N, C-alpha and C positions, 0 to 999 in steps of 0.2 A: 452775856456782854456783847454789845453791838460791835461788829468788826468791819462790816462793809457799809457802803452808803445805803444799800437796800435795808440792812438791819437797823440802821439809825432811823430811817424813815418809818420802817415797820414799828419800831419801839415807840416812836412819838405818836404815830397814828393809833396804836393800841391803847394808849392812855386816854384817847377820846372815844375810840370805837367800842371798847369793852363796856364802859358805862352805858353807851347808847344801846348796845345789844341787850344789856340787862334790863333797860327800860322797856324795850320792845317786848321782851319775854314777859316781864312782869305785867305789862299792859294787857296781855292776853288777846289782843285783837288782830295780831299778825301771825301768819304761818311763818315760823322761823326759817323755813326753807327759802323764803323770799329775802331773807336778811342780806345775803351777799349782793343782790341787785339793789337793795336799798342803800347799802354802803357805797356802791358805785355812784348812785345818784346823789346822796347826801354829802359824801366826802370827796367826790371827784377823782376817785382812783380807778384803775383798770380792774377788770373782772378777776384777774389772777391774784392781784394783791388783796382784793376784797374777799375772795375765797380763802386765801391764806390767813387773813385776819379772823374770819369766821371760824375756821378750823382751829386756830390757836385758842380762841375763846372757848370753844367746845372742849378742847384738851384741858384748859384751865379748870373748867367746871368739873370734868371727870376726875382730875387730880384732887380737887377740893372734896368731892364726894368720897373718894377713896380714903382721904385723910380722916374723915369723920367716922369711918367704920372702926 
């Protein structure tokens, strides 16, 4: 649950950034290590927020993978 202004911004951005990252991954033409830089460019956020969004997306994927086991 979002409690700070940062959390609220993060949650709203995640709704847009996570599908964007899934499209990048599924397209197979981008090295995903470049994704945080692309988030900075395409969403106009700083590199720290972009990195946090990317890491949260990776964590989500790992949780989903563990749940399937």
